[in-house]
C-alpha positions in Angstrom: -30.7 67.9 11.7 -33.6 66.2 13.3 -31.6 63.2 15.0 -35.6 60.9 15.4 -35.1 61.5 11.6 -31.4 60.1 11.2 -31.8 57.1 13.7 -35.5 56.2 12.3 -37.2 56.1 15.2 -40.1 58.0 16.7 -40.0 61.2 18.7 -40.4 59.8 22.4 -38.5 56.8 21.6 -37.5 54.8 24.3 -33.5 54.7 25.0 -33.5 51.4 23.9 -35.1 51.6 20.8 -33.0 54.2 20.1 -29.8 52.4 21.5 -31.5 49.3 18.5 -31.5 52.2 16.0 -27.4 53.5 16.7 -26.7 50.5 16.6 -28.4 49.1 13.5 -27.0 52.3 11.5 -23.5 52.5 12.7 -22.8 48.9 11.7 -24.3 49.9 8.3 -22.2 52.7 7.5 -19.4 52.2 9.2 -16.7 53.4 7.4 -14.9 49.7 7.7 -17.6 48.1 5.4 -18.2 51.2 3.5 -14.5 52.0 2.4 -14.1 54.9 -0.6 -17.7 55.6 0.5 -17.8 59.6 1.3 -21.9 59.3 1.9 -21.8 56.4 4.3 -18.3 58.1 5.9 -21.2 61.6 6.5 -23.7 59.4 7.2 -21.9 57.5 10.0 -21.0 61.1 11.7 -24.2 61.9 11.6 -25.6 59.3 13.3 -23.3 59.9 15.8 -23.8 62.7 16.5 -27.6 62.3 16.4 -27.1 59.4 18.9 -25.0 61.6 20.9 -28.2 64.0 21.3 -30.6 61.7 22.3 -28.8 59.6 24.6 -28.1 62.0 27.1 -30.6 63.3 28.7 -29.7 67.0 29.4 -29.2 66.8 25.7 -32.3 65.7 24.8 -34.0 68.0 27.1 -32.9 70.8 25.7 -33.8 69.7 22.3 -37.2 69.0 23.5 -37.5 72.2 24.2 -36.1 73.9 21.0 -38.4 71.6 18.8 -41.2 72.1 21.2 -41.6 68.6 21.5 -42.8 67.5 24.5 -44.8 63.8 25.7 -45.8 65.3 28.8 -48.7 66.6 29.3 -49.3 70.6 30.2 -52.1 70.1 33.2 -52.8 73.9 33.7 -53.1 77.2 32.2 -49.5 79.0 33.7 -47.6 75.8 32.3 -49.8 76.4 28.8 -48.7 80.1 29.1 -45.4 79.2 30.0 -44.8 76.7 27.1 -45.8 80.4 24.6 -43.6 83.0 26.0 
């Protein structure tokens, strides 16, 4: 599951952008708004998990390292080599 896709934000989105998308989706898929709808309940859970991953700076860093995404430029050959290993 790609938390960026779940929340509908681009990689590198700011925390306010992530929070805005989260609030909108949580409201739309909340079980109180969608009684007896298991798909909405599952989407609600996914949105919560995605937000937890992206809102926490340490979790987001782990995710970015795991997926190879970083918005920080690599300056030296040593840094590039370290990213490849």
